[in-house]
N, C-alpha and C positions, 0 to 999 in steps of 0.2 A: 547394856549395864553389866553384863558378865565378863566383858573383855575377852571373849572367845576369839574374835578376829585377831587382835594383837597377839594373843597367846599362840595361835596357829602360825601366824606369820613369823613370830620370834623363833618358834621351834623349827621352822623351815629356813631360818636365816635370810628371809626375804628383805628385811629392813632392820636397822639397828635402833631407830628412834621413832617413838610414837607419842602423839599428844592425844589424850582422851578427855573429851569434854562431856561431863555427865552431871546429873543431879547429886547433891550432897549425900542423899540417902543411898545412892547406888554405888558411889566410889568405893566404900569398904568391900562390897562384894567383888568388884573387879580387882581391887588390891589383894584380897585374900586368894582369889583364883590364880592370879599371875604369880604371887609369891610362892604358892604351894606347888604349882605345876612347872614353874620355871624360876627357881630360887636364885639363879645367876643374874637375873634382871635387876638393874638399879632403878628403883621406883622413887618418884618424887610426888608428894601429896600437895594439894592446894596450899598456898602460902609458904611453901618451902622453896629455897633457892634451887633453880635448875642448873646443874653443872654440865660440863661438856660430856661427861660419861653417863648422864641420865639416859636410860633406855625408854622409860615410860613416864611422862609427866601428866599428872591428873590436873584438870582445871574445872572449876565451877562455871556454869554458863555465863555468869556475869563477868568472868575474867578470861573468857576464851581468847581475847585478843592478845593475851600474854603468851600464847602458844608460840613455839618455835616455827619458823617458816623459812622459805616456802616449803610446802609439802608436795610430795609426788603422788600421793593418793589420799583421798578423804572419803569417809564413809558415813552414811546415816542409815542405820538399820532399825526400823520400827520405832523411831522417836518423833519424827516430824508429824506422824499421824496423831500424836497426843498434844500437839502444840496449836496455838492460834495461828492464823495466817500471818499476823504481824511478827510473831516469833520466827516463823519459817522464813519470812523475808529477811529478817536480821541474819539468820544463819546462811542464807544464800549470798548475802553481801560478804559475810565472813569467809565463806568458801571461795568466792571470786578473788578476794584479797590475798588469801593464804595459799591457794593452789598454784603450783609452779606451771609455767607454760609446758605443754606436753603431758601434764599430770592428769590423773583420773579422779572423777567423783562418782562413787557408787551409791545409789539410793534404792533401798528396799523398804517399802512401806505399804500399808493397806491402801487399797484404792479409795475407800471411803470410810472415814471415821470422823474425828474432830475437824480435820481439814482434808479436803479431797486431793488426791495425788495430782490430778490434772490442774488443780488450782495453784499448785506450787509455782513460784515465780521462775520458771525455767528460763534460762538465758536465750535470747534470740540470736545473739552474735557472739563470736569468739569461741564457740564450743561445737563439737561434733557428737551426735548421738551414736555411740558404738553398739549398744545393745538396748533394746526396748521391748520387753515382753512380760507376760504374766509369769510370776515365779512358780516353780514346780510345786511348792507346797500348796498352792491354790487347788491343784488337781486332786488332792486328797482331803482337803478341808471342807468340801461341799460348796454350796452357793453362798454361805453366810460370810465367808472370809475370802476376799480376792486380794492377792498381793502382787504389786507391780515391781519389776526389777528394771532399773534404768542406769546405764553406764555412760557418762559423758567424758569426753576428752577435751581438755582446754587446748585450744590451738596455740601452736608455738608462735612466739613474737617474730615478726618478719622484719 
């Protein structure tokens, strides 16, 4: 919700274009953080036209398929854990459609909350698990919060 990952990546010049899919009440927070800490970014809010020089395009969940694609990296950080399994399944379909061959999907979520991490519809084919471990934050949060970190790579089309 805070757009810290796009902020860091934009400061490192890792990528020039980002799509952020978030809840309507969270988009203003991300917009303010990005605008303040990297005022050179060209930001587009939901329902605004995305131009070729847009760096960050914000989308509401119901409009996520309007995102630019294909993407080289997609992230989900602590939001699947708040969704129903049906919503998570919809996002996995979205990720599979939008992620470029050779692209990465990073998922960092609590092991158990609304929807269990292991219950997510992880793909059986077409992806390689690059990293699968408990996140470092779990080591300092005690037994009450366990966070899993999984990085998938979409196999290149042969």
